[in-house]
C-alpha positions in Angstrom: 0.2 0.1 -0.1 0.9 3.4 -0.5 0.0 7.2 0.1 -3.2 7.9 -2.0 -4.9 4.7 -2.2 -8.1 4.2 -1.5 -8.8 1.5 1.3 -11.8 -0.2 3.2 -11.8 -0.6 6.9 -12.5 -4.3 7.9 -12.5 -3.5 11.5 -13.4 -1.2 14.3 -16.2 1.4 14.3 -15.2 2.5 10.9 -15.8 -1.0 9.6 -17.0 -0.8 6.1 -15.8 2.9 5.5 -13.7 4.1 2.6 -10.7 6.3 3.6 -7.5 7.7 1.6 -4.1 6.9 2.9 -2.4 10.5 3.8 0.7 8.9 5.7 2.5 5.3 6.5 4.7 3.8 8.8 6.2 0.4 9.7 3.1 -0.8 11.5 0.0 1.7 10.6 -1.8 3.6 7.9 -3.1 7.0 8.5 -6.4 7.4 7.1 -8.8 10.3 6.3 -12.0 10.8 5.1 -11.8 14.7 4.4 -14.6 15.2 6.9 -14.8 13.4 10.2 -11.0 12.5 10.0 -9.3 15.4 8.4 -6.0 15.2 6.7 -4.2 16.8 9.7 -5.8 14.4 12.2 -6.1 11.1 10.4 -7.1 7.8 11.8 -4.1 5.2 12.9 -5.2 1.9 11.6 -3.2 -1.3 11.3 -2.5 -2.9 8.0 -4.3 -6.1 9.0 -7.7 -4.1 9.6 -7.9 -2.3 6.3 -7.7 -3.3 2.6 -7.2 -1.9 -0.7 -10.6 -1.0 -2.6 -9.8 0.2 -5.9 -6.8 0.9 -7.9 -7.6 4.5 -8.5 -5.4 6.7 -6.0 -4.8 10.2 -5.2 -1.3 11.3 -6.2 1.0 12.0 -3.1 1.6 15.6 -4.5 -2.1 16.2 -4.2 -2.1 15.4 -0.7 1.1 17.3 0.4 -0.5 20.4 -0.2 -0.9 22.3 2.7 -4.3 24.0 2.6 -7.7 23.1 3.4 -8.6 22.4 -0.3 -7.0 18.7 0.3 -9.6 17.7 2.7 -12.3 18.8 0.1 -10.4 17.0 -2.6 -10.4 13.6 -0.5 -14.4 14.1 0.0 -14.8 14.4 -3.5 -12.5 11.7 -4.6 -14.3 9.1 -2.1 -17.7 10.5 -3.2 -17.0 9.5 -6.5 -15.5 6.2 -5.8 -18.7 5.4 -3.7 -20.9 6.3 -6.6 -18.8 4.0 -9.2 -19.0 1.0 -6.8 -22.7 1.0 -5.7 
């Protein structure tokens, strides 16, 4: 998995929700939905509790932008993915 990938939460209270990976470390992915979980306050989730949802992804350069438009971009992107997979 890499930054920008869309993942599905498989466990926890977020189970079944789609997120974008905004950061990674050795054990965890940091997830954002652009609404409740903003890019600057992502959800830390173990790799075993998420799975890649689609091959579509946001570019890392778009996610590294430091303004509020990043959260709007994430929301719009996830909305588009949800509408395609209904």
